[in-house]
Structure formats: structure tokens, C-alpha cells
N, C-alpha and C positions, 0 to 999 in steps of 0.2 A: 478042625483047624481053629486055633484061638486067634484073637485079634492081632497079635504080634506077627502072625504069618500073613496078614491081609495087607499087601503092599499098597493097595489103593487107599485104604483107611489111614495107614501110616503117613503117606505123603499128603493126605488131606489135613491131618493134624499138624504135621511138621511143615508148615507153610514156608519157613525160612530155609529149609533144606539142610538142616544140621547133619543129617546122615551122610551127605556127600563129604562134608568137612571132616567128619570122624574117620571115614574110610581113607581120606587123603592124609591123615596124620603121619603115617610112615614116610610119605613123600615130603611132608613139611620138614621132618627131621633131617632127611637126606639133603634137602635144599638148604637148610640152615647150616649144615656141616660144610657144604661147598662154599657158601657165602663167607663163613668165618675163617675158613682155611686160608682165604686170600687176604686177610687183614692182619697187619702187624700189631703186636701188643703195645699199647700206649705207655705202659709202665712195666717195671720188673719188680720182683719180690724183695730185692735188697732194700732195707730200711723200713719196710712195712711191718708193723707190729700187731695189727689186728685188722679184721675185715668186717664191714657192716654192709649188708645187702638191704636196701630200703625200698619197700614197695607195698602195695595193697592188693587184696583179692587175688585174682588170677595171675597178676603180674608178680606177686610175691611167692607163688607156688614153686617157681623154678628155684628160688633161693632156699626154700624149705627142703626140697628134694636134693639140691646140691650139698647142703650141709649134712643131711642124713647120709648121703652116699659117700661123702669124703670124711666122715667123722673120724675114721682111723688114719687118715692121711694128712689132714691139716696139722701143721706144727705150730700154728698161731691161732688165737681165738677168732671165731667167726660167728656172727649172729644175723638173724633176720629182724629188721626193724619195721614195725607197722605203726605209723603215727606221724604227727606233724613235726615232732622234734627228733633229736638224736641223743644217744647217751652222752653224758658229760665227758667220758674218756676220749671222744672223737677229737683228733688233732691232726697235725701234719704227718704223723706216722700211721695214720689210718687210711686204708683203701675203702672208700665208700662207693658201692656199685648201686646206682639209682635205676630202678626199673619201673617204667610206666608204659604199658603197651600203647595206650591212647596218646600219652604225652600231656594229658590234661588233668591228671589226678591231683587234687588239691593237697592232700596230705604229703604226697611224694614230692611235689614242687616245693613245699615248705621245708621238708627235710633236706632237699637239694641245696636250697639257699643257706640253710644252717651249716651243711658240710662245707660249702664254699667259704662262708665266713670264718670257719675254724681252720682253713688252710689244708683241709683233707685232700688227698689225691682222689679224684673222682672219675668214674666212667659211667656213662649213661647208656642204657638200652631202651630204645623207644622207637615208635613208628612215626613220630612227629610231634605236633602240638606245641603248646607253650613251653614245655620242657626242652624241646629241640631248639626253640628260639632263644631261650635263656642260655643254654650251653653254647650255642653259636656265638652269642655276644661275649661270653666270658672265656671262650677258648677251651671249653671243657670237652674232652673226647666223647664222641657219640658213636655208638654202634646202632646204625639205623636199620631196623628190620621191617619186613613187609607188613603193611596194614590191611585193613578190611575185614578183620575178624573180631569176635568177642575176645576180651582178654583171656578168658578161660580156655579158648580154643587155640591159643598161641603158644602153648607150652613148649613145643619143639623149637619155635623161633627164639624163645627166651632161654630155655635150659641148655641147648646144645652150644650156642655161643658162649654162655656163661662158663660151661665146663671147659671148653677148649681155650678160653681166655685164661683160666686158672693154670692150664698147662703151659701156654705161651709165656705167661708171666713168671713161670718157674716155681709155682706153689706145689704142683703135682707133676708126675711123670706121664708118659704117653697114654692117651685114652682112645686112640683111633680104632684099635681092634674091638674094644668094648662097645664103642658107638656103632660100628658096622654090624656087630652081632645083634645089637638092640634093634636096629632098623630092619634087619632081615626077619627077626622074630615078630616084630610088629606087623610086617607084611603078611606073614603066615597067619597070625591071630586075626587080622582084619577079615580074612575070608570066613572064618568060623563065626564071627560076630556080625556079619553082614545081614541086611534085611532078608535076603533070599535064603539064608541058612536056617533050616528048621531044627537041626541038631545043634542048638545054640545055647551055650552056658550063660550068656548075658541075658537072653530072653527068659530062661528058666528061673534065674535068680530074681529078675524083675517081677515075674509072676508070683514068686514066693513072698516077696516083700510087699507087694501091692496091698494097700489098706492098713499097713503098719508103719511105725516110725523107725527108720534105720538108726542103729547105734553101732558105730564103728569102733573096734578095739584094735589098736596097733601096738607095736613093740618098740620100746625106747631104743633109739639109735638104729633101728632097722626098718620098720614099717610105720613109724609115727607120722612122718610127712605124708605117707600114702593115705593114712586114715583121715588126715585133714583134707586132702584132695577129694576123697570119696564124699566126705561130709559136705564140702562146699559144692560139689557137682550135684548132689541130691538137692541141695537148696536152690541152686541157680537153674539147673536143667529140669528137674522133676517138680519144682515148686512145692517141696514138702519139707517139713521140719526134719532135721537130722542132727545127730550129736556124735562126739567122739571122746575116747579116753585112751590111756596108754598103760600097758603092762610095764613094770610091776606096780606103778603108782596106784592104779585103780583098785588093787587088792589091799590098799591101806585106807580106803574110804568108800568108794562107790559100791563095792560088793555088799556092804552092809545095808545099803539103801534098798536092796531088793527083798529085805526080810519082812516087809509088810506091804500094804496097798496092792494086794494081789488083784483087786478089782480093775486096776488099769495097767499093771505091769505086762499083761499079755498083748498090749498094743505095740510093744517094742520087738524089733527083729534085730538080733545081734549078729554082726559079721566080724569075725576075728581074722585079721590079716597076718598069716604065718610066714616064717622065713626059715630056710634050711640053715641059716647062720645063727639062729637063736640058741642061747646057752641052755644046758640041760636043766638048770634051776628054773629058767623061764618056762620051758616046756612043761615041767611038772606043775608050775603055778597055773598054766593055761588049762591043763587037763582037769585039775581040781575045780577051777572056776567053771568050766563047762558043766561038770557034774552038778554043781550047786545051782547054776542059772537055768539049766535045761528044764527044770521043774517050774520055773517062775515066769519065763518070758514067752512071747508068742511065736518065737522061732529063733534058731541059732544055727549059723553056718560058719565053718572055717574054710578059708581059701589059702592055697599055697601058691607060691611063685612058680613060674615056668621059665625055662632057659638055663644057661650055664653061668655066665658072668653075672656079677652082682647088679650091674646097671640094667642088663636085659631083664633080670628077674624082677627088679623094682618096677620097670616100665610095663611088664606083663600084667601086674596088678593094677597099675594106674590106668592102662588102656581098658581093662575089663570094667573098672569102675565107671569110666566115661560112657561105655555102652550100656551098662546096667542103668545108670541114671537117665540115659536117653530113652530106653525102652520103658522105664517107669513113667517118664513124662507122657509117652503115648498112652499107657494104661490109665493115666490120670486125665487124659484128654486135653493136654495143654501143649502148645507150641513151645519147645524147649529153649528157643533162642532169645526172645524178648525178656528183659529184666525190668518190668514196669515199676516195681517198688524202688529199686536202686535208682532208676532214672528220675522217679518222682522226688526222691530224697535229694539228689544232686540239684535238680531244678529249683527246689524250695530253698536249698542252702545258698544258691546263687542269686535268688530274687531279692 
């Protein structure tokens, strides 16, 4: 028995009980769907020429995934904005969706004020804080979601309302069946990734990665947002450095970086996030890249999506990454929930 099968040890390290919240993620998505189904759209798509989703960290992840998922469906430009300001093009024909789980994110509050000054149509997704107070004063529509989690744990509360709002506003067509399939798949996967499961893909991958630096490779327009999510989960949950890049861009630069410095290249463990929707030319690139890098790095694994619909398949990889980062935290002997450096930074910025 290895330490990831020692439930007593896991619960001693995971003092904040993240494992319970990970297992509850399918229910979070279900709850979020019921909640947003009962809310009317504050705006409709007519007259809107572009969409800006503004947020930071875990709050921005829902925007990344939405844009990746709807890349072939959006008929107008849509971007994720991370920062204090907004692009110059933002105006009264822009829909700005401001997301801050805590409601106290400085950068997001600043971008919200900018959007308001520019006359943009605004919707806010938050659990409260100063952003809720500002929006209440200004009459800006608020989608108030349940609080009490770390932002990175709230993906269901953020993404599901975001997706259904896109449908209600007329930007896309019905998503109900895809969301229900996703929730059912997540429920099935949660059993295989649970603490009690010994035949556990998430535990196996965490054991393989342990002692190495994860490097995530996604595919443009398919698994790029998932690679970012995995990277951030390794940073915040596992407290380990992690990096990402995207096919095919990485084969125009990063692939050459592996041609020397073999004395430290073996500390990297590459994870390639594959998709059944990837084009044949991308598949050929990946196969050749694997052949080149296998000789140079400390490990390489490719992971394929599970499920039928695109949304379910995307979330199958997202959910696996959440659990892998959790089990790697246990192997590193750290409680995955606290983010001491982030809190230290925020405290010093406000002093």
C-alpha cells in the first residue's frame, strides 16, 4: 500500500478537507444549473458586438473554458481579460461579464469601474464583497452565487451560469442536454478518483509526477484552457511549479529548447491533453513531438478525454486534473487549500 491509499494520512495532511469538496463538484454543477435556470437574462444579444469576460485566477477559469468550448459557435469576438484595465474597444456595444468569486479582487473591481465608465453592458458573477456593493449602487445586474469556497473550487458555480446565460441571451442554442451529460459523467468519474479507490488513475499519475515539474501541453481551441487549469491547480493545490504551452505554437519555438541542457531536462514531466476533435495535422505533430521529447524528459504521458459530447469530454480532463493536483499535494505533504503566498501578496498590497 502506498501513502495515497492511507486514508488516515491523507486526512491528516488535508486539514481543510478539500477531498470532500472535490467529490461534491458534480453536485455543485447540478446546483448551479438549477439556480441559473430560474433567472431571467438581463440583456439579449441584439446590438452586442463583442464580449469581454474579466476576472483573475480561479474566477477567470470559467471564461477560458467557455471561450474554448464555444469557439466554433460564437459569431462575435469574445476574450478573457486579466488585469486592472480593459481593451480600448470596450464601449456601449460591449457585453462585459465581470467575475470575482470573492467579490474583492482588486484587478477585477478596477476593470468593472472601467466598463461602467465606458457605458458597456455589464453582468457580474460574484458571491458578494465590494463588487456586489458597487453593482448594487450602480444598478448593475448581479448573478450572486454561493460563497464559502476557494475561487478555484467554484468552477461549477461560475461556468454553468456563464454558459446558460449565453444561451438565454441568444448567443448560442440549447445546452441543457450537454450539461446533464457532463454532470452524470462527473458523478461516475468521482467514484474512480475517490480516496477509497485503489484502481485510481489520478493517484497513479500523481505518483508518476511526484518529484518532477509538470509541463502541460494543450491543443489550440480544444484543450488549451484545460492545460491552463491543470497548470494553475498544480500551483495552488500541489504548491509546485508548473508550466504550459499549446500545440501547434510550441513546435515553432519550445521544441528547440529541449536540444541541450540534458542535465536538468529530466526534471520535467510532460502531460499532453488530447482530443478526439483534433485535426489530423495536429495529431501528426503530436506524434513526432512525443518521439523527439521522450528521449529528453523525465516522463511523458498523453491523456484523452472521456464522454460523448464536447462539454463532457472537456470536463472529464478538468476533473482528472483537479484530483491529480490534490493527490500530488498529499505526496508533497502539504494541505492543498491554503494559499499563503497569494494571501501574503494581497495583504502587503493593501497595507
